[in-house]
Steps between C-alpha positions, in 0.01 A plus 500: 500500500553189293198327349440143623732266313477119512875457516645168602782550748729290285502783245639755744869435415421595138389853587711760316769647725566797268223701669659452842841597364358821353318589824814431704709720270247784524483476880878506537517803271241684715685412820829631362338816363340567839825450687680733258235774495433544872722577797323305776279219362369211708350164407173417674534146629233321701597136441203450266537330163517814286755671724704178507503503119607866490775432756619206288506725193693765693760242595542421130510868407768610746683200646598298195814286520809715466327828581670521838180629661395330823190711566223654296536877437193564712351368825188286536197660665205327664195663656406262781138533613557272798240264353717327242504124464790367713605262220553797267704699751717193560577469127562875476759495775661178377547631144637833619751321724607256229549774240666743738270789409394796715137488614311804628177410681241772552259391773138612494503454878742796515258713298225410745726594792580835334131568445535530122282187463182471705294183484124522528508179707772259615384234253492733198705386200831684486553439129359833387714688752829381350515812281571719804783279624643471148507877454661544841774259392546690173541826691729355768737329256455754219417233244441644154390176331324190626530181295225243537334192357161640401368370167241646263295179485432502875232767519334774292674790674841338463427450129515881467855519634807598303821306556639808676209650690528855632395592855459857622636647823220334696564158345180526300441343160297677233414278200452800269847634581692188405786561259523345152759225455546486123786285369582397858616850585428595862450851636671478838496868595381574852429812699612517865291267713370293208595141427446229245363147518666251263331179384748269322246219455211720386452298182512160670190294574438263788579216260831660399595535866435134573677383183801707605490371858494143367784564254724688743411286804429810711430421869163615634301479823319165526166686511507512120478122473220263597469434873228429753372807682209591723272740313161668527270544201400867503345706218620262232857491630702258712617706795799349683445446870753719684507710815410808293233321292309299761180306443183708528166392652319255275811407302664159481871425492608228258828358376560529126787440260590848381776722369546877480519667159617823664604579856461821698348611826327205669184705551426528127679215320321173430612166354333298226427128499776322311708185495788661306806410704778636278563775245433276200160401635420866569589590140248242377240631743565865407439424132139421585402778741253770397534738798809707579692410814393817684139460387492146633678553830504860627219624724622861485452513122135401532387808688445684170615493137721802572646390834852437367505822297393698805776346710760560229404866481568516875847353460440124503739300286 
């Protein structure tokens, strides 16, 4: 992450835009290469900030003025745990409707009904079970490439990823079997049943994402901006008070001004205290943080240093 920088917000307009232009060009190239190399790709879209950025980039890559294309060359795919923030689902559906894209929603509830997902208890977090539902969607729709907004700066396991990341017939990821990508040449060969994960914004940082959101005026769920919310202080995190994260004995509910740096399943995603009410303010705030967004806000990544890598090997995105 970025080292703390005493940057006055008035200097933000003077930040060099050449880096963003280069990242945008690279991402568009990866999106076009993926669409050309695979028969049935899909873009993972949850309504979160990174997937909103990738969707915006895809619009630029395939629906430029004069292209004659009214839809992306692949559908959008969301794995819905049933415990998503309602504000995020609302933005997801609104954007899909406005852009006229096809959305495929794979429901974890259906996996539970089929018996392929079994919860240890009704209040167990469903986040780690998304891999099963995702792989069922891959098999049902015969997707051979999944495009997503994962970035290398998010977490140590994701830092090991290639831009095109191979998955075997069980959806598993093996770090030692990743393919070299010298001179931006991608090995896209697949055996029957295998698929690829594509990460167009691999080389972006959280700061790059927010600079791009500010520049392109990309709409996001209001959770990303400062608002008052009831929270519970638990194990060094601010846990949002929801029906699936209720107050426990001995805990106190308080109202705090917070925002979310990342959004996911309500059972494992926490906000941070902040008064940043717009993208420019978040850029200034991001320049001074010392903990990655997942490290600061995700309960599921605190179970062990290898928790994300273990989930990725099981098929997690």
